[in-house]
N, CA, C and O atoms as a DFTB+ gen file, in Angstrom:
144 C
 N C O
     1  1    -101.877      78.401    -151.441
     2  2    -100.706      78.367    -152.288
     3  2    -101.072      78.794    -153.693
     4  3    -102.206      78.614    -154.137
     5  1    -100.099      79.361    -154.389
     6  2    -100.338      79.651    -155.802
     7  2    -100.555      78.336    -156.527
     8  3     -99.810      77.382    -156.307
     9  1    -101.538      78.268    -157.367
    10  2    -101.819      77.048    -158.111
    11  2    -102.916      76.200    -157.516
    12  3    -103.392      75.272    -158.170
    13  1    -103.339      76.487    -156.285
    14  2    -104.431      75.719    -155.692
    15  2    -104.140      75.283    -154.271
    16  3    -103.066      75.545    -153.729
    17  1    -105.116      74.612    -153.678
    18  2    -104.994      74.139    -152.302
    19  2    -104.073      72.929    -152.216
    20  3    -104.045      72.097    -153.124
    21  1    -103.325      72.833    -151.130
    22  2    -102.500      71.672    -150.836
    23  2    -103.110      70.984    -149.627
    24  3    -103.204      71.567    -148.547
    25  1    -103.523      69.732    -149.821
    26  2    -104.116      68.956    -148.735
    27  2    -103.048      68.046    -148.150
    28  3    -102.376      67.324    -148.886
    29  1    -102.887      68.075    -146.827
    30  2    -101.868      67.277    -146.156
    31  2    -102.550      66.284    -145.230
    32  3    -103.375      66.663    -144.398
    33  1    -102.201      65.005    -145.379
    34  2    -102.747      63.942    -144.539
    35  2    -101.587      63.209    -143.891
    36  3    -100.732      62.660    -144.586
    37  1    -101.548      63.195    -142.555
    38  2    -100.520      62.479    -141.812
    39  2    -101.130      61.162    -141.369
    40  3    -101.958      61.126    -140.459
    41  1    -100.720      60.088    -142.010
    42  2    -101.297      58.772    -141.758
    43  2    -100.771      58.180    -140.452
    44  3     -99.729      58.590    -139.942
    45  1    -101.512      57.211    -139.926
    46  2    -101.123      56.557    -138.674
    47  2     -99.786      55.827    -138.787
    48  3     -99.104      55.625    -137.783
    49  1     -99.408      55.428    -140.010
    50  2     -98.141      54.725    -140.201
    51  2     -96.947      55.686    -140.267
    52  3     -95.814      55.254    -140.477
    53  1     -97.203      56.994    -140.086
    54  2     -96.136      57.989    -140.077
    55  2     -95.866      58.640    -141.418
    56  3     -95.100      59.601    -141.496
    57  1     -96.477      58.138    -142.467
    58  2     -96.277      58.738    -143.789
    59  2     -97.114      59.998    -143.926
    60  3     -98.188      60.116    -143.336
    61  1     -96.604      60.937    -144.714
    62  2     -97.317      62.182    -144.979
    63  2     -97.666      62.209    -146.459
    64  3     -96.804      62.021    -147.318
    65  1     -98.942      62.445    -146.743
    66  2     -99.421      62.511    -148.122
    67  2     -99.847      63.940    -148.422
    68  3    -100.666      64.517    -147.707
    69  1     -99.285      64.504    -149.485
    70  2     -99.656      65.852    -149.916
    71  2    -100.306      65.725    -151.284
    72  3     -99.700      65.205    -152.221
    73  1    -101.545      66.203    -151.396
    74  2    -102.275      66.093    -152.649
    75  2    -102.877      67.439    -153.015
    76  3    -103.113      68.290    -152.158
    77  1    -103.112      67.609    -154.278
    78  2    -103.713      68.833    -154.784
    79  2    -103.372      68.976    -156.256
    80  3    -102.693      68.121    -156.824
    81  1    -103.834      70.039    -156.873
    82  2    -103.559      70.243    -158.286
    83  2    -102.072      70.515    -158.523
    84  3    -101.407      71.151    -157.705
    85  1    -101.576      70.035    -159.632
    86  2    -100.186      70.302    -160.016
    87  2    -100.185      71.402    -161.064
    88  3    -100.590      71.185    -162.206
    89  1     -99.733      72.572    -160.672
    90  2     -99.696      73.716    -161.570
    91  2     -98.319      74.345    -161.509
    92  3     -97.830      74.655    -160.423
    93  1     -97.686      74.538    -162.653
    94  2     -96.374      75.179    -162.677
    95  2     -96.534      76.654    -162.343
    96  3     -97.281      77.373    -163.006
    97  1     -95.830      77.097    -161.315
    98  2     -95.899      78.504    -160.921
    99  2     -94.541      79.179    -161.023
   100  3     -94.433      80.386    -160.808
   101  1     -93.494      78.409    -161.351
   102  2     -92.165      78.976    -161.498
   103  2     -91.341      78.071    -162.398
   104  3     -91.495      76.849    -162.371
   105  1     -90.483      78.660    -163.180
   106  2     -89.538      77.929    -164.004
   107  2     -88.234      78.709    -164.002
   108  3     -88.246      79.936    -164.101
   109  1     -87.118      78.016    -163.893
   110  2     -85.843      78.727    -163.872
   111  2     -84.669      77.770    -163.903
   112  3     -84.836      76.556    -164.024
   113  1     -83.470      78.342    -163.789
   114  2     -82.235      77.571    -163.781
   115  2     -81.388      77.993    -162.604
   116  3     -81.424      79.144    -162.170
   117  1     -80.632      77.052    -162.098
   118  2     -79.674      77.337    -161.038
   119  2     -78.292      77.060    -161.607
   120  3     -78.057      75.995    -162.178
   121  1     -77.386      78.001    -161.457
   122  2     -76.028      77.790    -161.933
   123  2     -75.046      78.030    -160.796
   124  3     -75.363      78.702    -159.815
   125  1     -73.872      77.480    -160.939
   126  2     -72.862      77.643    -159.902
   127  2     -72.883      76.488    -158.929
   128  3     -73.631      75.526    -159.102
   129  1     -72.061      76.590    -157.908
   130  2     -71.974      75.544    -156.889
   131  2     -73.027      75.760    -155.817
   132  3     -73.222      76.871    -155.324
   133  1     -73.693      74.686    -155.471
   134  2     -74.685      74.735    -154.397
   135  2     -74.174      73.844    -153.278
   136  3     -73.910      72.661    -153.492
   137  1     -74.036      74.405    -152.099
   138  2     -73.546      73.640    -150.952
   139  2     -74.624      73.584    -149.896
   140  3     -75.364      74.547    -149.694
   141  1     -74.709      72.442    -149.220
   142  2     -75.701      72.287    -148.157
   143  2     -75.276      73.017    -146.916
   144  3     -75.990      72.998    -145.914
């Protein structure tokens, strides 16, 4: 990934942990209506 490696650990309790460096790779704005 841009910004560094993303490590993913799926724990036995079902939780997913994602760790790695936090680096801003994009900045922007969204305007208008967003529908799911």
